[in-house]
N, C-alpha and C positions, 0 to 999 in steps of 0.2 A: 194425619198430618205429621210429617217428619221434620224435626228442627234442623234447619240448614247448617251443615258443617258442625253438627254436635255442639250446640251453643253452650253446654255446660261440661265440655271436655277440658277441664281446667289445666292450664299450662303452669309449669313450675321450673325453677332452676335446679341445679344439682344439689345445692344445700337443702332446699325445700323438699326435694324428692327423697333425699337420704333421711331427713327428719321424719317424713311421712312413713317411711318403711322401718324406721328405728335402726338404721345402720350408719356406718361411717361413710364419708365421701370417698375415702380410699377404696372401700369395698365396692362402691358404685363404679368407680373408675375400672376396677377389675372386671365388673360385669360388662362394662362397655367394651373392654378388650375381648370378652367372650361372645359379643354379638348383640348386646342391648344398646341399640343405636338411637340416641335422642334426635329430635328434629333440629335442623339448622334454620333458624328464623332470621330474616334480614334485620339488621340493627345498624342504621346509618350506612356506612361503607363497609361494615363487617357483618358477621353473623354471630348469633348467640345460640347456645345449646339449650333446648327446652324440652322437657318431658311432659307427657299428658297421661290421661287415664289408661290409654292403650299400653303405655310403658309400665304403669303400675300393675296392670293385669299380667303383663308378661313377666315382670319381676316376681309377682305373687306365685305364678305358676312354676317358675324355674327355681326360685331361691327362697322366698319368704312367704309361704302360704298362710292365709288366714285360718284361724281355728274353725273347724266345722261345728255348727250348732243348729238347733231348730230355728226356723224363721220366727220373727217377732213382729207383731202388729202394734203400733204405737198410735194412740189417739190423743191429739192435742185439743183440750177442751176445758172450759170453765164457764159457769153460768154468769159471766160478766164479760162485757166487751172491753177492748182497749188494753188487754193485759199483755199483748205481744205474742200471742200464740202463732199467728201466721208468720211473723218475722222469724221466730225461733224454729218453727217446723221447716221453713224454707232454708234457713242456714244450716240446720242440722241434717236435713236430707242431702244437701250438697256436701257437707263434711263427711258423712258416712259413705256416700258414693265415691268421693275422692280417695278414700282409703282403699277402695277396691270392693266394698260390699255392694251387692246388687240391691238397689233400692227402688221401690215403687211409691210415688207420692200420689195421694188421692185428695182432690179438692171437693169437699161436700157443701161448700158455701155458694149460694146463688149469686153472691156478689163477686165471686171468682177472684178474690185477692191473691190467693196462692198461685193460680194460673197466671195472673199478671206478673207476679214476682218472677216467675220462671221465664218471662220474656215473651208471652203471648199477648199481643196488644188487644185492647178492647174491641177494636174494629174487626179483628179476626175471630173473636170468640163465638159469634153467632153461627159460624160455619163449622164449628167443632162438634164432634160426637162427644157425649158425656154419659154419665150413668143413666140419665133419662133415656137415651137412645138404646142402651143395653136392656134396661128393664121394661120400658113402655113404648119404645118407638114402633111405628107401624109402617109397612111398605118401604118407601124410600128413606124414612126416618129411622128404620131399624138398623142397629149396628152391633157387631160382635165386639168382644173386648179387644181383640187385636186391631180392629178398625178404629178403636177409640184411643188406644195408647199413643202417646207422643214420645218419641225417643229423643231424650235430651242429651244423653251421653251413652257410652258403652255400658255404664252401670246405673243409669238413672232414667226411669220411665215416669210419665205423668198421665193420670186420668184427670183431665181438666174439668172445669165447671163453667157453666154459663147461666143465664137466667132460667133456662129450662130445668136446671138442677133443683131449683126451689119448688118446682111443681111435683117432684117425686113424692113428697109427703102426702099430697092430696090423693094420689093413686094408691099409696100404701094404706091409707085409712079406709079405702074401699075394698081391700083384700079380705077374702073370707076364710083364708087358712092362716094359721100361726106361722107356717113355714114361709109363706110369701110375705106376711106382714112384718115379721121380726127377723127372719134369717136370710133375706135376699142378699144383703151385702156380705154376710159371712160366707154364704155359699159361693158367691162370686170370688171372694178373696181366697177361700179354700181351694178353688179350682186352679189358682195360679201361685199359691203360696210357696210351693216348691221351687219356683223360678226366682225367688227373691230371698235375701237375708233379712231385710227390714222393710216393713210397709208403714209409711207415715200417713196418717189421716188428719186433715185439718178441717175441723167442724165449727159451725157457727155457734154462738153462745145462747142456745135455747134448748128446750126439751121438745122434740118432735119424734115421729116414728123413724125418720131417717137417722137421726142421732142415736136413737135407741138401737137401731140396727148396727151402728158403729160401736156402741158399747159392747154389744154381744159379740161382735167380730174381733174385738181387740184383746190383746194380752196385757197391755199396760195403758193407763191413762196418765198422760203428762199434763199436770195442771200448773201453768205459770201463775205465780202469786206476786202481785205488786207489793212492794214493801211500803205500804202506807196505812193509814188508820182504818181503811175499809177492807183491807186484805183479809182480816180474820172473819169478817162477816161473809165474804166470798168463800172462805174455807168451810164455814158452817153450812152454807148452802150446798157446797160440793158433797159433803158427807151425808147431809140430809137427803139430797137427791139420790145418791147411790143406795142409801138405806130404803128409800121409798120404792126404788126400782126392784130391789131384792124382795120386798114384801109383795109388790104387784105380781112378780113372776115366780113366787116361791113354789107354785105347783107345777112349773114348767121346767124346773131344773136348769134355769138359765145361769150361765157362768159369766160374771161381770169382771172387768179388768182390775188388776192391782193398781193402786194409786201411787204416783210419784209426784211430790210437790217440788216446784222449782221457784226459788226466789229470783225475781226479775226486777230490773229497773232500780237497782239499789244505788243510793247516793250516800257515800260514807260521810259527807259533810252535813247531812240532814239528820237531826236528832230523831225525828219521827221514823225515818227509815231504819236507823240503828235500833230503836225500840221495837219496831215491828219485826225485824230480823231476829232479834233476841227472843221474842215470844215464839216465833216459828221454830227456833232451834231448841227451845226448852219446853214447848207445849206438848199437848197430848199426841199430836201427830208428827212429832219430831222424827220418829223412825222412818217416816215416808219422805222426809225432806232430803233432796239431793244436796251434796256438800258444795258443789260449785254454785257460786252466786254470780249472776249476770248483772254487771253494773250498768247504771244509766249511761247510754252512749248514743250520740247522734249518728255515729257512723253505721250502727245497726239499722236504723231507720233509713238512712241514705242508701245503704247497700241494697235494701229491698226495693226502694224507689228506682234505683238504677239497674235493677234486675241482675245484680251480681252478689253472690255470697260475700260476706264481710272478709273472709280470708283471702279473697282476690281483690276486692274493692279497696280495702285498707288493711293490708296484711300485717302491718306492724302496730295496729291499734289495740287498745285494751279490749274492745269488742271482739276482735278476731281471736285474741288470746282466750277470752271467756268461752267463746263458741268451741274452740278446739279442746279446751280443758273439759268442757261439758260433754263433748263427744267421747273423749277418752273415759270419763267417769261412767257415762251411761253404758258403754260397751262392757266395762268391767263389772258394773252392777248386774247387768243382765246375765253375764257369763257366770257370776257367782251364784245367782238365783237358780240357774239351770243346774249347776253343780250341787248346790245344797238341796235342791228340790223344794225351795220355799216359794 
């Protein structure tokens, strides 16, 4: 199923385009004279110049290439629901792809919230191919990865989910080999990892074999932490879970992802939020905490509900600024880790 007209081929004006590429508008005008021609979109009785991701890719190829690096698989997960992981993974996948990175988003949740955020209505989800069709489909239900991918933009692909995705765990539990039971997702991702710069996995808040597959397949685990009085209990559960998995698979040489904590839904007016954030910044796991704090914002929720990333839904909002700042930080952190070898 191909998204009509590239539903996430985000348009932008010259100022936004220049800021995205980190250059001046005068340089963009020079590029235009050299053949980088924006689209002319009707605007009342006139036309407006608008760029999209095809223009970003052209500019990257000709003028401002992105640094080359090994692909990264990022798992968004916490053993607690309602922490904003789907909203964040949806917005960040959009932001990374808008910069020009090749992004694959994978929805592991049978409730298919990430799939819905990307504009696939519930009524259409029953006819989608999902990981279930790749791993366990038979006859007409069998599908290849290419038959499952939904092209959302020139730089953004989606492996969607539906109710069938929830059944994968039952089949995994019946597998008789470790390779099939624990490495099915990793093997699939490894087969296409060279086609992408970043792979985003949105997983439900539980421990099952499909999520364990996701842990083994991922380089980084991004754990959104609510800045409330329960956040530190969730933090303890996270590290206890990872430690338990390490002990369970210690004889298998399983490599689990590095953990990055993300302070989410922060309200500066709330004393509990301030106290919780302070503990995160000074506690035992402070080195894993990303510096960007995502503030409480209704526009982030509304953007997901309206199937638009916040940087297009409400581009001048605090939520949009937080997502773009977080994107920039994550790219820098991962680049530094690759350079340092940490």
